C-alpha positions in Angstrom: 0.0 0.0 0.0 1.3 3.4 -0.9 0.0 6.8 0.3 0.9 10.2 -1.1 2.8 12.0 1.7 2.5 15.3 0.0 -1.3 15.5 0.8 -2.3 18.5 2.9 -4.9 16.6 5.0 -5.3 13.1 6.3 -8.7 12.7 4.6 -8.8 12.5 0.8 -5.1 11.5 0.2 -4.6 9.0 -2.6 -4.2 5.4 -1.5 -2.7 2.8 -3.8 -3.3 -0.9 -3.5 -2.0 -3.9 -5.5 -4.3 -6.6 -6.6 -5.7 -8.8 -3.7 -4.3 -6.2 -1.2 -6.9 -5.4 1.6 -7.2 -2.5 4.0 -9.7 -1.6 6.7 -12.0 1.3 6.1 -12.3 3.7 9.1 -15.7 4.6 10.4 -16.5 8.3 9.8 -17.4 10.8 12.5 -21.0 10.9 13.7 -23.2 12.7 11.2 -21.0 11.9 8.2 -21.2 9.6 5.2 -18.3 8.2 3.2 -17.5 9.2 -0.4 -15.1 6.8 -2.1 -13.6 8.0 -5.4 -11.6 5.5 -7.4 -9.0 7.2 -9.6 -8.1 3.9 -11.4 -8.8 0.2 -10.9 -11.6 -1.8 -9.4 -12.4 -2.2 -5.6 -14.4 -4.8 -3.7 -16.0 -3.5 -0.5 -16.5 -6.2 2.1 -18.0 -6.3 5.6 -17.6 -8.6 8.6 -19.1 -8.7 12.1 -16.7 -7.5 14.8 -15.5 -10.9 16.0 -16.1 -12.9 12.8 -13.1 -13.8 10.5 -15.3 -14.4 7.4 -16.2 -11.3 5.3 -19.0 -10.9 2.8 -19.0 -8.9 -0.4 -21.2 -5.8 -0.3 -20.3 -4.0 -3.4 -17.8 -3.2 -6.2 -16.7 0.2 -7.5 -14.5 1.5 -10.2 -13.2 4.7 -11.6 -16.6 5.6 -13.3 -18.4 5.7 -9.9 -18.7 8.3 -7.2 -19.5 5.9 -4.4 -21.3 7.5 -1.4 -22.6 5.5 1.4 -23.5 5.3 5.1 -21.1 3.1 7.1 -23.2 0.2 8.4 -23.7 -0.2 12.1 -22.1 -3.2 13.9 -19.9 -4.1 10.9 -16.3 -3.5 10.0 -15.7 -2.6 6.3 -12.6 -3.3 4.3 -11.5 -2.5 0.8 -9.9 -5.1 -1.5 -8.2 -4.2 -4.7 -9.3 -6.4 -7.6 -6.8 -4.7 -9.9 -4.0 -2.1 -9.4 -6.0 0.6 -7.7 -5.7 4.2 -6.5 -8.6 5.8 -4.6 -9.4 8.5 -2.0 -11.8 8.4 0.9 -13.7 11.6 2.2 -16.1 12.1 5.0 -19.1 14.1 3.8 -22.0 15.6 5.7 -25.2 13.6 5.8 -27.2 16.8 5.5 -26.4 17.1 1.8 -29.6 16.5 -0.4 -28.2 13.4 -2.0 -29.9 10.4 -0.3 -28.4 7.7 -2.4 -26.5 4.8 -0.8 -24.2 3.0 -3.3 -23.7 0.0 -1.0 -27.4 -0.5 -0.6 -27.9 -0.4 -4.4 -25.3 -3.2 -4.8 -26.7 -5.3 -1.9 -30.1 -5.2 -3.6 -28.7 -6.2 -7.0 -26.6 -9.0 -5.4 -29.6 -10.2 -3.4 -31.6 -10.5 -6.7 -28.8 -12.5 -8.3 -28.5 -14.8 -5.3 -32.2 -15.7 -5.4 -32.1 -17.1 -8.9 -32.7 -20.8 -8.4 -30.6 -22.2 -11.3 -26.9 -21.7 -10.7 -26.1 -21.3 -14.4 -28.7 -18.4 -14.6 -27.3 -17.0 -11.3 -23.8 -16.9 -12.7 -24.9 -15.3 -16.0 -26.9 -12.7 -14.0 -23.9 -12.1 -11.7 -21.4 -11.7 -14.7 -23.9 -9.4 -16.5 -24.3 -7.3 -13.3 -20.5 -7.0 -13.0 -20.0 -6.2 -16.7 -22.8 -3.7 -16.8 -21.5 -1.8 -13.7 -17.7 -2.3 -14.2 -17.1 -3.4 -17.7 -17.7 -2.2 -21.3 -19.3 -3.2 -24.5 -17.0 -4.4 -27.3 -17.6 -5.9 -30.8 -17.2 -9.4 -29.2 -19.8 -8.7 -26.5 -19.8 -7.4 -23.0 -16.2 -7.3 -21.5 -15.0 -7.5 -17.9 -11.3 -6.8 -17.9 -10.6 -8.6 -14.6 -11.7 -11.9 -13.0 -12.5 -13.0 -9.5 -11.5 -16.3 -8.0 -14.0 -19.1 -8.1 -14.1 -19.1 -4.3 -15.0 -15.4 -4.3 -17.7 -15.9 -6.9 -19.1 -18.8 -4.8 -19.3 -16.6 -1.7 -21.2 -13.9 -3.6 -23.7 -16.2 -5.4 -24.2 -18.6 -2.5 -22.6 -21.8 -3.7 -19.4 -23.8 -3.3 -16.2 -23.2 -5.2 -16.2 -26.6 -6.8 -19.8 -26.2 -8.0 -19.0 -22.8 -9.4 -16.0 -24.1 -11.2 -18.0 -26.9 -12.8 -20.8 -24.6 -13.8 -18.4 -22.0 -15.3 -16.8 -24.9 -17.3 -20.3 -25.8 -18.6 -21.0 -22.2 -19.5 -17.7 -22.0 -21.4 -18.4 -25.2 -23.3 -21.9 -24.0 -24.3 -20.4 -20.7 -25.3 -22.5 -18.6 -23.0 -19.3 -17.0 -21.7 -15.8 -16.7 -22.9 -12.9 -16.4 -20.5 -9.4 -15.4 -21.5 -7.3 -16.6 -18.6 -4.1 -15.1 -19.9 -5.6 -11.6 -20.0 -7.9 -12.2 -17.0 -11.0 -11.2 -19.0 -14.6 -12.4 -19.3 -16.8 -11.8 -22.3 -20.5 -12.3 -22.4 -21.7 -12.6 -26.0 -24.5 -10.2 -26.9 -27.6 -12.1 -28.1 
């Protein structure tokens, strides 16, 4: 982790993380929300209960998002870099008229994905959500320029790593998804 020591204030200084590096996210002062601005890269925001070692994925954010949210009560938040990432964190007043909560938006979308009964459909919905929010459209289809581990995908969609691995293999064989493992990219063909 690198921080820019030339910053004038503690809040808002650029923080750089390497892929898979994780850092705790400090709780803001009372009456404040958090604004996370990603300068480059993709971040996973996770939470865990105070004495629990396991974390759960709450949201993802990338350089196209201005990510404002209220720090959840009784949880510890952390940030994991999915790619090389630089971001800043600011405390902002809750009295501003913007009532959006980016973490809640993601939680609702991930909840919808997790309640799909068929795992193949659940994975396609999950990849489509990631690509829609964090990826881009190309001539080959919808492109996500980074991948997650099968264990992380399993945690998010409510399955096991081995079942997710088998199902992804089936989706690849039936050409519902394309994965370039050398580049770490996923493509969903556009129907």
